[in-house]
N, C-alpha and C positions, 0 to 999 in steps of 0.2 A: 762396262769393261770393254776393252778394245779387242776385236777379233784378230787384228793384224799383229798383236803382241802376244806371243804364246804364253808368257808369264801371267797375262791378264785375261786370257781367253776363257770362255765359259767352261766350267768343269762338269762333266757328265754326272748326273745324279746328286749334285750338290744342292744343299739348302742355302739360299742366299738371303742375307739380311743386312741391314745397315744400323749402326748405333754410333751416335756422336760423330758422324762423318766417316766412320771406319766401315769399309766394305768387307763383309765377312761371308766366305763360302765355306761350308762345312759338310764333310762326308764321314759317316761312321765307318770305322775300319778296326776290326777286332774289338778290343776292349777300350778303344779310344775314339776320338774324333780327329781327323786331319783337317786343319783349317788353313785357308789362305786369308790373311788379313792385309788389307791395303789401307795404310794410314796416310792420309793426305798431307802434303806440305803444310806446315803451320799447325799441325795437330799437337796438342799437349793434353795429357790425361786429365790434369787438374782443371783445365778449362772446358774440355769437351765431354768427359765421361763422369767426372765427380758429380755434376748436377743430376745425372741419370742414375748413378749407383748409390749415392748418398754416403760414401765413405771418404775420408780425407786422402787415402792412398789406394792404389790398385792392390787388392788383396788376392789377386790371381797369379799363379806361377806361369811362366812362359818358357817352354822348352821347344826349340825348333831351329830354323835356319833363316837368317836374314838374306833374302835373295836379291834385294835391290834397296838402295838408299842407305841412310845413316840414322841411328837413333841414340839418344842420350838418356840414361837412367840415373835417378837420384834417390838416395835412401835417407831416412831421418837421422841416421848416425853419421852422416857426412860422406859416406861411401858413394862414389859415382862409377858408372860403367858406360863406356862408349862402344858402340858396335858399328862396323862399316861392312857393307856387303862386298863379297860373299863371306859370311861368318856364321858359325853355329852360335846359338845363344841359349843361356840358361839364366832366367831372371827370377829372383825370389820374390815372394809376395811382400807387399809393404813398400811400394815404390811409386814415384811419379816419373813420367818420362815424356819425351817429345821428339818429333822428327826434326833432324838437323838439315838445313838447306832447303832448296826449292824443289827437290825431287821427292815423290811419295816413297814411303818405305813399304816393302812387300815382305811379309813374314809367312813362312810355312811352319805351322805350329802343330805339335802332337799333344793333344789335351786329354789327359786321363782323369779329368775332374779333380777331386780332392786327393787323388793318388799321383798327380803329376810330380810333385816333390813332397818329401817328408818334412814336417815342421821341425824347427830347431829343437834340440833336446830339452832346453828349458826356455822360458819366455825371454830371458836376457841374452840368449846366445843366438843372435841373428847370423846367418851365413857370412854377411859382409863384415860383421864385427869379429867373427872367428878368423876370417882370412887376414884381417888387419893384425890381429894378435899373433898369428903365425908368422907374418912378415917381420913384426917386431922381434919375435923370438929368434928368427933366423939372423937378423942383424946383430943381436946380442951375442950370438955364438961365434961369429967370425967377421964382424965388420959388415959393411954394406955388400950384400950379395950381388952377383951379376944379374942384370935385368931378366935374362931368359930363365935363370934359376928362380928368381922371385915370381915371375909369371907362372911357372910350373907349380911352385909351392902354393901360391895363392889359389890356383885352379884346384889343386888337390884339397886344400883346406875348405874351399867353398863346396866342392862336390862331396866331400866326406860327410857333410852335414845334411845332404839332400837325401 
């Protein structure tokens, strides 16, 4: 980590580790761990972490803040999410993702373990599937909604299942 870049500077009392090329700094805080994750350019979960973890998709939820870079998430139902710093993120379990471009992605994450997000109400109701259903319902009610309204409703639909 570079001392001249405050975002990458050493964190006091942090446990440091590396997994699949990702630099992880973690500090306990209350009932969670605050993590700084630095994903290198070229990182893709299915290429770098799948061999270590042994699952087809990342089954961990991510809630936090993308402080630098850009990431792209893909879900098995076809839903995709793109994040560009600076942006808050909430990524449901069951995804593959990769860093976009030549800049590393730096995420500040709040990890409550299994309590980070609540699982969908039933196995068939993934948050991304519920959000898509909500958008379809909105369109049926009054034609194509304005994009700001769609984004707001998609966010509400996604968050209501968490």
